[in-house]
ChimeraX commands (.cxc) that place a marker at each C-alpha (Angstrom):
marker #1 position 40.45,87.50,56.10 radius 0.5
marker #1 position 39.55,89.40,52.91 radius 0.5
marker #1 position 36.51,89.24,51.84 radius 0.5
marker #1 position 35.37,87.77,48.04 radius 0.5
marker #1 position 35.54,91.07,47.33 radius 0.5
marker #1 position 38.70,92.22,47.95 radius 0.5
marker #1 position 40.35,88.31,47.15 radius 0.5
marker #1 position 42.71,88.57,44.62 radius 0.5
marker #1 position 42.79,86.02,41.47 radius 0.5
marker #1 position 46.13,85.23,39.97 radius 0.5
marker #1 position 46.14,85.09,35.92 radius 0.5
marker #1 position 46.89,81.66,35.30 radius 0.5
marker #1 position 43.27,80.90,37.47 radius 0.5
marker #1 position 41.32,82.46,35.13 radius 0.5
marker #1 position 38.93,80.76,33.30 radius 0.5
marker #1 position 38.65,80.90,29.39 radius 0.5
marker #1 position 35.88,82.41,29.49 radius 0.5
marker #1 position 36.76,84.96,32.16 radius 0.5
marker #1 position 39.73,85.68,30.44 radius 0.5
marker #1 position 37.13,85.84,26.96 radius 0.5
marker #1 position 35.55,88.63,29.18 radius 0.5
marker #1 position 38.39,90.80,30.38 radius 0.5
marker #1 position 39.73,91.01,26.45 radius 0.5
marker #1 position 36.41,92.59,25.88 radius 0.5
marker #1 position 36.43,94.46,28.96 radius 0.5
marker #1 position 39.55,96.18,27.54 radius 0.5
marker #1 position 39.51,96.20,24.47 radius 0.5
marker #1 position 35.56,97.89,24.15 radius 0.5
marker #1 position 36.95,100.18,27.60 radius 0.5
marker #1 position 34.80,99.17,29.89 radius 0.5
marker #1 position 35.35,100.85,33.34 radius 0.5
marker #1 position 36.46,97.32,34.83 radius 0.5
marker #1 position 38.15,96.49,32.28 radius 0.5
marker #1 position 40.15,99.80,31.74 radius 0.5
marker #1 position 40.74,99.43,35.90 radius 0.5
marker #1 position 42.20,96.39,35.71 radius 0.5
marker #1 position 44.92,96.87,33.38 radius 0.5
marker #1 position 45.77,100.24,35.31 radius 0.5
marker #1 position 45.80,97.90,37.67 radius 0.5
marker #1 position 48.24,95.70,36.58 radius 0.5
marker #1 position 50.04,98.16,35.02 radius 0.5
marker #1 position 50.87,99.92,38.30 radius 0.5
marker #1 position 52.50,96.63,39.67 radius 0.5
marker #1 position 49.78,94.83,40.91 radius 0.5
marker #1 position 49.10,91.05,40.12 radius 0.5
marker #1 position 46.32,89.48,39.73 radius 0.5
marker #1 position 42.77,90.16,39.07 radius 0.5
marker #1 position 40.20,91.55,42.10 radius 0.5
marker #1 position 37.48,88.28,41.93 radius 0.5
marker #1 position 34.63,90.86,42.34 radius 0.5
marker #1 position 35.67,92.74,39.02 radius 0.5
marker #1 position 36.08,88.88,36.92 radius 0.5
marker #1 position 32.51,88.47,38.32 radius 0.5
marker #1 position 31.13,91.83,37.66 radius 0.5
marker #1 position 32.52,92.11,34.03 radius 0.5
marker #1 position 31.42,88.48,33.29 radius 0.5
marker #1 position 27.96,89.51,34.21 radius 0.5
marker #1 position 28.38,92.08,31.72 radius 0.5
marker #1 position 30.19,90.00,29.24 radius 0.5
marker #1 position 26.80,87.99,29.10 radius 0.5
marker #1 position 24.13,89.90,28.95 radius 0.5
marker #1 position 25.74,91.71,26.36 radius 0.5
marker #1 position 25.59,88.37,24.45 radius 0.5
marker #1 position 29.60,87.13,25.11 radius 0.5
marker #1 position 31.10,88.91,21.84 radius 0.5
marker #1 position 34.22,88.03,20.65 radius 0.5
marker #1 position 37.31,91.15,22.11 radius 0.5
marker #1 position 38.70,91.94,18.74 radius 0.5
marker #1 position 41.47,90.13,17.79 radius 0.5
marker #1 position 44.29,90.67,14.81 radius 0.5
marker #1 position 47.52,89.46,13.87 radius 0.5
marker #1 position 50.35,91.63,12.55 radius 0.5
marker #1 position 52.72,90.29,10.44 radius 0.5
marker #1 position 53.34,93.82,10.05 radius 0.5
marker #1 position 56.34,95.50,8.53 radius 0.5
marker #1 position 57.36,99.09,9.55 radius 0.5
marker #1 position 59.66,101.91,8.12 radius 0.5
marker #1 position 60.89,104.00,10.89 radius 0.5
marker #1 position 61.85,107.94,9.74 radius 0.5
marker #1 position 65.15,107.27,8.77 radius 0.5
marker #1 position 64.17,104.20,5.80 radius 0.5
marker #1 position 65.21,101.66,8.53 radius 0.5
marker #1 position 62.44,98.68,8.81 radius 0.5
marker #1 position 61.57,96.25,10.93 radius 0.5
marker #1 position 57.93,93.78,11.63 radius 0.5
marker #1 position 56.46,93.75,14.88 radius 0.5
marker #1 position 54.64,90.85,15.33 radius 0.5
marker #1 position 51.55,88.61,16.88 radius 0.5
marker #1 position 51.83,85.19,19.17 radius 0.5
marker #1 position 49.76,83.01,17.74 radius 0.5
marker #1 position 49.80,80.18,19.52 radius 0.5
marker #1 position 48.58,77.03,17.40 radius 0.5
marker #1 position 51.17,78.79,14.23 radius 0.5
marker #1 position 53.47,81.17,15.56 radius 0.5
marker #1 position 56.47,80.55,13.23 radius 0.5
marker #1 position 55.29,80.16,9.69 radius 0.5
marker #1 position 56.48,83.21,7.93 radius 0.5
marker #1 position 56.98,84.65,4.12 radius 0.5
marker #1 position 59.74,85.15,4.42 radius 0.5
marker #1 position 62.01,83.83,7.72 radius 0.5
marker #1 position 63.28,86.65,9.86 radius 0.5
marker #1 position 67.29,86.50,10.60 radius 0.5
marker #1 position 66.34,88.02,14.01 radius 0.5
marker #1 position 63.80,88.44,16.77 radius 0.5
marker #1 position 63.56,90.77,19.93 radius 0.5
marker #1 position 60.36,89.30,21.87 radius 0.5
marker #1 position 58.37,90.54,25.12 radius 0.5
marker #1 position 57.21,87.96,26.04 radius 0.5
marker #1 position 58.11,84.39,27.14 radius 0.5
marker #1 position 56.05,82.43,25.26 radius 0.5
marker #1 position 58.16,83.36,22.30 radius 0.5
marker #1 position 60.40,79.99,21.45 radius 0.5
marker #1 position 61.36,80.33,17.62 radius 0.5
marker #1 position 63.72,78.50,15.88 radius 0.5
marker #1 position 65.75,81.49,14.72 radius 0.5
marker #1 position 67.40,83.94,16.08 radius 0.5
marker #1 position 66.29,85.25,19.02 radius 0.5
marker #1 position 66.42,87.06,22.81 radius 0.5
marker #1 position 64.13,88.16,25.27 radius 0.5
marker #1 position 63.46,91.08,27.56 radius 0.5
marker #1 position 61.91,90.82,30.44 radius 0.5
marker #1 position 58.28,92.72,30.22 radius 0.5
marker #1 position 55.27,91.58,32.09 radius 0.5
marker #1 position 52.31,92.09,30.11 radius 0.5
marker #1 position 50.19,95.65,30.64 radius 0.5
marker #1 position 53.57,97.19,32.79 radius 0.5
marker #1 position 56.44,98.64,31.88 radius 0.5
marker #1 position 60.21,96.61,31.68 radius 0.5
marker #1 position 62.48,94.95,34.34 radius 0.5
marker #1 position 65.26,96.53,33.23 radius 0.5
marker #1 position 65.21,100.11,30.95 radius 0.5
marker #1 position 68.40,99.63,30.39 radius 0.5
marker #1 position 68.18,96.33,29.06 radius 0.5
marker #1 position 65.58,96.76,26.42 radius 0.5
marker #1 position 66.81,100.45,25.42 radius 0.5
marker #1 position 70.30,98.04,24.25 radius 0.5
marker #1 position 68.08,95.43,22.96 radius 0.5
marker #1 position 66.57,98.25,20.52 radius 0.5
marker #1 position 69.96,99.70,20.09 radius 0.5
marker #1 position 70.97,95.84,18.87 radius 0.5
marker #1 position 67.90,95.34,16.83 radius 0.5
marker #1 position 68.49,98.77,14.96 radius 0.5
marker #1 position 71.70,97.68,13.69 radius 0.5
marker #1 position 70.78,94.91,12.69 radius 0.5
marker #1 position 67.77,96.50,10.52 radius 0.5
marker #1 position 70.01,98.59,9.26 radius 0.5
marker #1 position 72.44,95.93,8.15 radius 0.5
marker #1 position 69.64,94.73,6.11 radius 0.5
marker #1 position 68.72,91.51,8.31 radius 0.5
marker #1 position 65.18,91.19,8.93 radius 0.5
marker #1 position 64.05,91.70,12.43 radius 0.5
marker #1 position 60.60,90.97,14.28 radius 0.5
marker #1 position 60.00,92.00,17.69 radius 0.5
marker #1 position 56.93,91.34,19.07 radius 0.5
marker #1 position 55.22,90.32,22.38 radius 0.5
marker #1 position 51.75,88.94,22.67 radius 0.5
marker #1 position 48.56,90.49,21.23 radius 0.5
marker #1 position 51.63,92.72,19.40 radius 0.5
marker #1 position 50.05,96.20,21.00 radius 0.5
marker #1 position 50.65,97.07,24.05 radius 0.5
marker #1 position 54.30,95.82,24.77 radius 0.5
marker #1 position 55.05,96.35,21.12 radius 0.5
marker #1 position 54.41,98.57,20.63 radius 0.5
marker #1 position 55.85,100.32,23.47 radius 0.5
marker #1 position 58.82,99.23,22.41 radius 0.5
marker #1 position 58.30,100.04,18.06 radius 0.5
marker #1 position 57.81,103.68,19.81 radius 0.5
marker #1 position 60.76,103.27,21.38 radius 0.5
marker #1 position 62.56,102.11,18.28 radius 0.5
marker #1 position 61.31,105.01,16.72 radius 0.5
marker #1 position 62.54,107.61,19.24 radius 0.5
marker #1 position 65.82,106.12,18.38 radius 0.5
marker #1 position 65.24,106.48,15.04 radius 0.5
marker #1 position 64.69,109.63,15.36 radius 0.5
marker #1 position 61.61,110.89,16.37 radius 0.5
marker #1 position 60.69,112.90,18.82 radius 0.5
marker #1 position 59.59,111.33,22.01 radius 0.5
marker #1 position 56.50,113.85,22.56 radius 0.5
marker #1 position 55.32,112.07,18.80 radius 0.5
marker #1 position 55.92,108.71,18.58 radius 0.5
marker #1 position 53.14,106.81,20.34 radius 0.5
marker #1 position 50.94,108.91,17.91 radius 0.5
marker #1 position 53.72,108.24,14.71 radius 0.5
marker #1 position 53.66,104.43,15.62 radius 0.5
marker #1 position 50.00,104.19,16.11 radius 0.5
marker #1 position 49.07,105.61,12.12 radius 0.5
marker #1 position 52.33,103.59,10.66 radius 0.5
marker #1 position 51.89,100.23,13.01 radius 0.5
marker #1 position 48.11,100.08,14.86 radius 0.5
marker #1 position 46.08,102.49,15.99 radius 0.5
marker #1 position 45.73,99.56,18.94 radius 0.5
marker #1 position 49.60,100.02,19.19 radius 0.5
marker #1 position 50.72,101.09,23.49 radius 0.5
marker #1 position 47.85,100.17,25.51 radius 0.5
marker #1 position 48.31,102.19,28.90 radius 0.5
marker #1 position 48.79,105.44,29.98 radius 0.5
marker #1 position 52.31,104.14,32.11 radius 0.5
marker #1 position 53.33,102.83,28.55 radius 0.5
marker #1 position 53.25,106.27,27.12 radius 0.5
marker #1 position 55.09,108.78,29.62 radius 0.5
marker #1 position 57.62,105.87,29.54 radius 0.5
marker #1 position 57.78,106.75,25.78 radius 0.5
marker #1 position 57.66,110.36,26.51 radius 0.5
marker #1 position 60.65,109.58,28.87 radius 0.5
marker #1 position 62.48,107.70,26.56 radius 0.5
marker #1 position 64.94,110.17,24.75 radius 0.5
marker #1 position 66.19,111.69,28.36 radius 0.5
marker #1 position 66.90,108.42,29.39 radius 0.5
marker #1 position 63.73,107.89,31.61 radius 0.5
marker #1 position 61.97,106.55,33.24 radius 0.5
marker link #1:1,2 radius 0.2
marker link #1:2,3 radius 0.2
marker link #1:3,4 radius 0.2
marker link #1:4,5 radius 0.2
marker link #1:5,6 radius 0.2
marker link #1:6,7 radius 0.2
marker link #1:7,8 radius 0.2
marker link #1:8,9 radius 0.2
marker link #1:9,10 radius 0.2
marker link #1:10,11 radius 0.2
marker link #1:11,12 radius 0.2
marker link #1:12,13 radius 0.2
marker link #1:13,14 radius 0.2
marker link #1:14,15 radius 0.2
marker link #1:15,16 radius 0.2
marker link #1:16,17 radius 0.2
marker link #1:17,18 radius 0.2
marker link #1:18,19 radius 0.2
marker link #1:19,20 radius 0.2
marker link #1:20,21 radius 0.2
marker link #1:21,22 radius 0.2
marker link #1:22,23 radius 0.2
marker link #1:23,24 radius 0.2
marker link #1:24,25 radius 0.2
marker link #1:25,26 radius 0.2
marker link #1:26,27 radius 0.2
marker link #1:27,28 radius 0.2
marker link #1:28,29 radius 0.2
marker link #1:29,30 radius 0.2
marker link #1:30,31 radius 0.2
marker link #1:31,32 radius 0.2
marker link #1:32,33 radius 0.2
marker link #1:33,34 radius 0.2
marker link #1:34,35 radius 0.2
marker link #1:35,36 radius 0.2
marker link #1:36,37 radius 0.2
marker link #1:37,38 radius 0.2
marker link #1:38,39 radius 0.2
marker link #1:39,40 radius 0.2
marker link #1:40,41 radius 0.2
marker link #1:41,42 radius 0.2
marker link #1:42,43 radius 0.2
marker link #1:43,44 radius 0.2
marker link #1:44,45 radius 0.2
marker link #1:45,46 radius 0.2
marker link #1:46,47 radius 0.2
marker link #1:47,48 radius 0.2
marker link #1:48,49 radius 0.2
marker link #1:49,50 radius 0.2
marker link #1:50,51 radius 0.2
marker link #1:51,52 radius 0.2
marker link #1:52,53 radius 0.2
marker link #1:53,54 radius 0.2
marker link #1:54,55 radius 0.2
marker link #1:55,56 radius 0.2
marker link #1:56,57 radius 0.2
marker link #1:57,58 radius 0.2
marker link #1:58,59 radius 0.2
marker link #1:59,60 radius 0.2
marker link #1:60,61 radius 0.2
marker link #1:61,62 radius 0.2
marker link #1:62,63 radius 0.2
marker link #1:63,64 radius 0.2
marker link #1:64,65 radius 0.2
marker link #1:65,66 radius 0.2
marker link #1:66,67 radius 0.2
marker link #1:67,68 radius 0.2
marker link #1:68,69 radius 0.2
marker link #1:69,70 radius 0.2
marker link #1:70,71 radius 0.2
marker link #1:71,72 radius 0.2
marker link #1:72,73 radius 0.2
marker link #1:73,74 radius 0.2
marker link #1:74,75 radius 0.2
marker link #1:75,76 radius 0.2
marker link #1:76,77 radius 0.2
marker link #1:77,78 radius 0.2
marker link #1:78,79 radius 0.2
marker link #1:79,80 radius 0.2
marker link #1:80,81 radius 0.2
marker link #1:81,82 radius 0.2
marker link #1:82,83 radius 0.2
marker link #1:83,84 radius 0.2
marker link #1:84,85 radius 0.2
marker link #1:85,86 radius 0.2
marker link #1:86,87 radius 0.2
marker link #1:87,88 radius 0.2
marker link #1:88,89 radius 0.2
marker link #1:89,90 radius 0.2
marker link #1:90,91 radius 0.2
marker link #1:91,92 radius 0.2
marker link #1:92,93 radius 0.2
marker link #1:93,94 radius 0.2
marker link #1:94,95 radius 0.2
marker link #1:95,96 radius 0.2
marker link #1:96,97 radius 0.2
marker link #1:97,98 radius 0.2
marker link #1:98,99 radius 0.2
marker link #1:99,100 radius 0.2
marker link #1:100,101 radius 0.2
marker link #1:101,102 radius 0.2
marker link #1:102,103 radius 0.2
marker link #1:103,104 radius 0.2
marker link #1:104,105 radius 0.2
marker link #1:105,106 radius 0.2
marker link #1:106,107 radius 0.2
marker link #1:107,108 radius 0.2
marker link #1:108,109 radius 0.2
marker link #1:109,110 radius 0.2
marker link #1:110,111 radius 0.2
marker link #1:111,112 radius 0.2
marker link #1:112,113 radius 0.2
marker link #1:113,114 radius 0.2
marker link #1:114,115 radius 0.2
marker link #1:115,116 radius 0.2
marker link #1:116,117 radius 0.2
marker link #1:117,118 radius 0.2
marker link #1:118,119 radius 0.2
marker link #1:119,120 radius 0.2
marker link #1:120,121 radius 0.2
marker link #1:121,122 radius 0.2
marker link #1:122,123 radius 0.2
marker link #1:123,124 radius 0.2
marker link #1:124,125 radius 0.2
marker link #1:125,126 radius 0.2
marker link #1:126,127 radius 0.2
marker link #1:127,128 radius 0.2
marker link #1:128,129 radius 0.2
marker link #1:129,130 radius 0.2
marker link #1:130,131 radius 0.2
marker link #1:131,132 radius 0.2
marker link #1:132,133 radius 0.2
marker link #1:133,134 radius 0.2
marker link #1:134,135 radius 0.2
marker link #1:135,136 radius 0.2
marker link #1:136,137 radius 0.2
marker link #1:137,138 radius 0.2
marker link #1:138,139 radius 0.2
marker link #1:139,140 radius 0.2
marker link #1:140,141 radius 0.2
marker link #1:141,142 radius 0.2
marker link #1:142,143 radius 0.2
marker link #1:143,144 radius 0.2
marker link #1:144,145 radius 0.2
marker link #1:145,146 radius 0.2
marker link #1:146,147 radius 0.2
marker link #1:147,148 radius 0.2
marker link #1:148,149 radius 0.2
marker link #1:149,150 radius 0.2
marker link #1:150,151 radius 0.2
marker link #1:151,152 radius 0.2
marker link #1:152,153 radius 0.2
marker link #1:153,154 radius 0.2
marker link #1:154,155 radius 0.2
marker link #1:155,156 radius 0.2
marker link #1:156,157 radius 0.2
marker link #1:157,158 radius 0.2
marker link #1:158,159 radius 0.2
marker link #1:159,160 radius 0.2
marker link #1:160,161 radius 0.2
marker link #1:161,162 radius 0.2
marker link #1:162,163 radius 0.2
marker link #1:163,164 radius 0.2
marker link #1:164,165 radius 0.2
marker link #1:165,166 radius 0.2
marker link #1:166,167 radius 0.2
marker link #1:167,168 radius 0.2
marker link #1:168,169 radius 0.2
marker link #1:169,170 radius 0.2
marker link #1:170,171 radius 0.2
marker link #1:171,172 radius 0.2
marker link #1:172,173 radius 0.2
marker link #1:173,174 radius 0.2
marker link #1:174,175 radius 0.2
marker link #1:175,176 radius 0.2
marker link #1:176,177 radius 0.2
marker link #1:177,178 radius 0.2
marker link #1:178,179 radius 0.2
marker link #1:179,180 radius 0.2
marker link #1:180,181 radius 0.2
marker link #1:181,182 radius 0.2
marker link #1:182,183 radius 0.2
marker link #1:183,184 radius 0.2
marker link #1:184,185 radius 0.2
marker link #1:185,186 radius 0.2
marker link #1:186,187 radius 0.2
marker link #1:187,188 radius 0.2
marker link #1:188,189 radius 0.2
marker link #1:189,190 radius 0.2
marker link #1:190,191 radius 0.2
marker link #1:191,192 radius 0.2
marker link #1:192,193 radius 0.2
marker link #1:193,194 radius 0.2
marker link #1:194,195 radius 0.2
marker link #1:195,196 radius 0.2
marker link #1:196,197 radius 0.2
marker link #1:197,198 radius 0.2
marker link #1:198,199 radius 0.2
marker link #1:199,200 radius 0.2
marker link #1:200,201 radius 0.2
marker link #1:201,202 radius 0.2
marker link #1:202,203 radius 0.2
marker link #1:203,204 radius 0.2
marker link #1:204,205 radius 0.2
marker link #1:205,206 radius 0.2
marker link #1:206,207 radius 0.2
marker link #1:207,208 radius 0.2
marker link #1:208,209 radius 0.2
marker link #1:209,210 radius 0.2
view
């Protein structure tokens, strides 16, 4: 039997305070938060119980700060002039828009909008389960946007998966893969693309990798 040091807690078993502490740890680049995100990004599930406890203690000592969070309804103009919108999922008001989208591509199953849409299977902090499916979905987004449809793309927070997908979309539109992460951080959000494996994914995207 593993001791509590090695025990892994499923994400859906974490309390609201645990999630707030881990969110704070990640956004502040606290060692524990960064290590756990990297672990999840590499395909492991859940969070180690000792990391949760240590992070909660540091979060409490810091005065229980709320993680930095902002909502995206952000129009992004690609290098070829095509426009798409990056969005955050807002639990109590997910579908209010100044202009209703023609189509949405979503990277989190919580999205169930009343307009036409599709999903890509992509775990938070990680990589898409099927790279070819993502490439096809992004090409569809690009084709729709080039026909002047209003197309949006979103995950949950609007940074990791959304930022990575926007960077890959930028590559399809003509931005060199080596510049795409910097491009999306400048043209969409400085917090876009959250993990090293996501950065590497973008870098390999135009070579048909990984």
